[in-house]
C-alpha angles and dihedrals in degrees: 000000000000112000092231091054090047091050089049093049088050092051089049090051092047091050096048089050091049092050091049091051090052093047088052092048092045089053088051094050090048090050091049096039111027110199 
């Protein structure tokens, strides 16, 4: 696999993991402080 492609794949995985963490955090905040 090309290094550039591997780097891109890693960035996408990291981004998805971050979005998932933010989503979970957002759910926790909504549970603790319902709007």
